[in-house]
N, C-alpha and C positions, 0 to 999 in steps of 0.2 A: 677802129680806135687806134691812135698812134700809141706806140709802146713807151709810155712815160714811166720812168723809174721813180719809185717811192722808197723811203726807208721806214721800217716799222720796228719799234722798240717796245718790248713787253709782250710776251706771248703766253700769258695766262689763259684761262678759259675763254674770256671775252676777246682778248687781244689775238689769240690764235685763231678764233673764229673769224674775226674781222680780216686778218691777214689772208686767210684762205679765200675769203670773198673777193678781196682785191685781186688776188692772182686769177681767180675765175673770171673776173671782169676785164681781164686783158692788161693789167699793169705788171710791169717788171718790179720785183720786190727784193730789197736787201733787208734782212731781218737780224735782230739780235735779241737774246734773252740771257739773263744772268745764269739760269740753268740751261746750258747749251743744248741738252737733249730735247728741250721743248721745240727747238727749231727743226729737228729732223723730219717730221711729216711735211713741213713747208718746203724744205729743200727737195724732198722727194717729189713735190708738186711743181717744182721749178724755181723756187726762191734761192737766193744766194745768202749764205750765212756769213755774218761778220763776227770777228772775235771781240769787238768792243763797240760801245755806242758811237765813239768817234769814227771808227772804221765804217760803221753802217751808214753814216750820214755824209761821208766824204764824197763830194761831187753831186750830191742830191739836193734838189731845191724844195722838196716837200717831204716833211718828216711827220710820222704819226707816233704818238705815245699812248700806251695803255699800261699805266703803272699803278701800284697798289695804294700809294698815299703821297702826301706832300714831301716827306723825307726822300722817297725814291725819285720824285720829280726833281727835287733840288739837286740830288747827287748826279742824276743822269743828264738832265737838261742843262742846268747851270754849271755843273761840275765838269761835264765832258763834251756836250754837244754844241753849245752856243759858240765856243771859240773856233769851231771847225766850219760852221755854216757860212755860206757866202751872204753878204748883205742882200736883203730883199727876199730871202728864203722864208718859207712858211712852216710853222710848227702847228700841227693839228693835235690838240691835246684832248684825248678822250678820258683821261684819268679823273676820278671823282675827288675833288679837292674843295676846300672851303671857298666861298665867294670872295673873301678877303684875299686869300692866296691867289685866286684866279686874277683878280684885279692887279695885284702887285706883279705877278708874272707877266702880264700883258705890258705893263710899263717897263719892266726890266728888259724884255725882249725888244720893245720899240727903241729903247736907248741903245741897244746893240745893232740896230738897223734891221731887225727881224720882225715878222708878223706872227701873232698868236691868234689862232682860231680855236675858240672854245667849242668843243663838240662832245657834249655829254650824251651818252647813249643809253637807251632804255630797252631792255629785253633780256634774253638769256643766250647762252652760247650757241644753241641750235639756231636761233633767229639771227645771230651774228653771222654764222656761216652761210645762211640763205639770203643775207641782205635784207632782212625783215625787221631790223631795229628801227626805233624812232630816234632821230638825231635832233638834239636841242643845241642850236648854235648861238654863239654870242661873239661880239667883237666888231671890228670895222666891216661894214657890209660889203665893201669893195673886195676885201680880202676873203670874205666868205664866198662871194660869187666866183672868185678866181679858182677856188677848189671845190665848187659845187659838184662837179662830176665825181670826185672822190667821195664826198659825203653822200651823194645819191646812190653810189654803189653799195654803201654800207647800210642804208636805210630806206624803207618804203615811204617814210614821212620825215621831212625836214622842216623844223620849226625854228624861225629866227626870233630870239628873245631880246636882242638889243645890245646894251653895253656889256663889257666884260664883267663876269660874275653873275649875270642874270641867268644864264643857262645852268650854272652850278646851283643856284638857288632853286630853280625848278626841279632839277634832278634830286636834290636833297629832300624836297617836299614829297616827291613821289616815294622815295625810300623811307621817309617817315611813315607814310601810309602802308607801305609793304611791311615794315617791321611791326606796326600795330596789328595788322591782320594776322600775321604769323603768330604773334604772341597771344592774341585773343583766341585764335583757333586752338593753340596748344593748351591754354588754360581751360577752355570750355570742354575740350575732349577729355582732358585729365579728370575734370570733375565728373563727366559722364562715366568714365571707366571706374572711378572710385565708388560711384553710386551703383555699379553693377552692370552697366551697359557694355556691349562688345565694341572695341575700338574700331574695327574695320567697318562694321555696320553703321556706327555713328558717323565716321568720316564720310562714308558714301552717302549717307542721308543728308548731311550738311552740304556736301558738294552738289547735291541735286536739287537744292532749294533756292529760293530767291534771296536767302540770307548770304549766299555765297558770292563769289566773283571769280573771274578767270584766274587771278593770282591765288585765291584761296583754294580753288579746285586743284590747281597744279601742286600746291604745297600739301594739300590733303592726300594726294596720291603718293607723294614722297613719304609722308608720315605713315600711310597705310602699309607701304612696302618696307619701311625702315631703310629707305634708299637715300643715304646722306652723302655718299661719295661715289663718283666725283661730284663735287659741289657745283650747283648752278649759281649760287651766291653764298660765299663763305660767311659763316657766323662772325668771324673777325672783321670782315669788311662791313657787315651790317652794323656791328657795334661802332665802328669808326665813323660811318656815315651818320648814324643817329647822334653821335657825340658832336660831330661838326654842325649838324643842323640845330641841335639844342643850343649850342654855344652861339651860333650866328643869330638865332632867334632872340636870345638874351640881349645881344648887342642892339637888336632892333626894338628892344623893350617888350618882347613877347615871352611870357612864362609858359613852359611846356611841362607841367608836372606829370601828366599821363605818359607822355612820350619819353621823358627822362626815366621813368620807372621801367619802360620797355627797354631802354638802353641798358639799364642796370641788369636786366634779365639776361641780355646777350653778353654783357661783360662777365657774368657768372659762368656762362657757357664757355667763353674763351679761357677763363681762369681754370676751369675744370679740364681743359685740354682738348676740347672739341671745336676749337676755332676754325680749323681747316675743313670741317664738315659743313654741309649745307645748313643754312639758317633754320630749316625745318627741324633740325635735331633738337631744337628748343623743347619739343614735346617730351623728350627723354629726360629733361631737367626740371619738369614741372611737378 
C-alpha cells in the first residue's frame, strides 16, 4: 500500500481506536485532539501530532473527524479546518450528529469546493482498534468510492445508505435500540434485586437466555462488575443521541414516548454527575 497521509481529529475512545487502526493499516497519520495527551500513544505508534486542527490538515487531502457533538464539529470543521483544505479534499465525518445537520454540512462543504463523506460507525473502541466496526456511509457515491480503502480499513462491513443524512438516521435508530435495551435491563435487574434476588446471578441468567442479545450480554457484564470506566459509550453521548433521534422523529411525524422516557433516564444520570461513565451505570440510578 502506498503511504497515503491522512489527518485525524478527535481522539476519544472511538477516534483513538480508529486512528490506531489506520496506522496499523499502513497510512501515515497526522493527529490532533483538544486534550493533547490523548495523542501520545498514537505518536508512539508513528503518528505525527499537530497543535491545532488547522495544522493537522495542512497539505492533507483526506481528513477524518470523530467529535462528540454538532457544536464540536461546527467549531473544528467550519471554524478551523475548511479554510485550510485544498478544493477537492474530502472530509470523512464519523461524528454522530442529527440528520438535518449532516445534510446542511454536506451542502456547506460542497459550496466550499469540498466533499463530505458521512461515515457513521457502529461498534465499541475494541472493535475500532481491530477494524471490526460496521460503517454506515452516505453522500455522493463517487466520493465514497474514492475513500473506500480508508473506510474498509475501519470496518468489516460497509453499508451505503444513500443521500446525506441517511447514515446518521440509521445510526440514531441503532442507538435508540441500544438505549432502550440498557434501560430495560437496568430496571428489570433493579426490580429483581429489590425482590431479593442476587444481582450477579440474575445478570448471568438474563445474559444466558434467549431474552438477551450481544449488546445486552456486554452491558450485563459491565453491570455485574460495576465496571463503568473507561466508558465504552458514555452516558452523556447516549443521552445526546437519544435526544437527536427523538427530535428528528418528531420532525418526521413520529412520536416516541417510550424512548423519550429512556432519554430522560439518561439525562438524570448526566445531571447526577455520571455522564462520563459508561451508559451501563444507569443501573446504579434505578
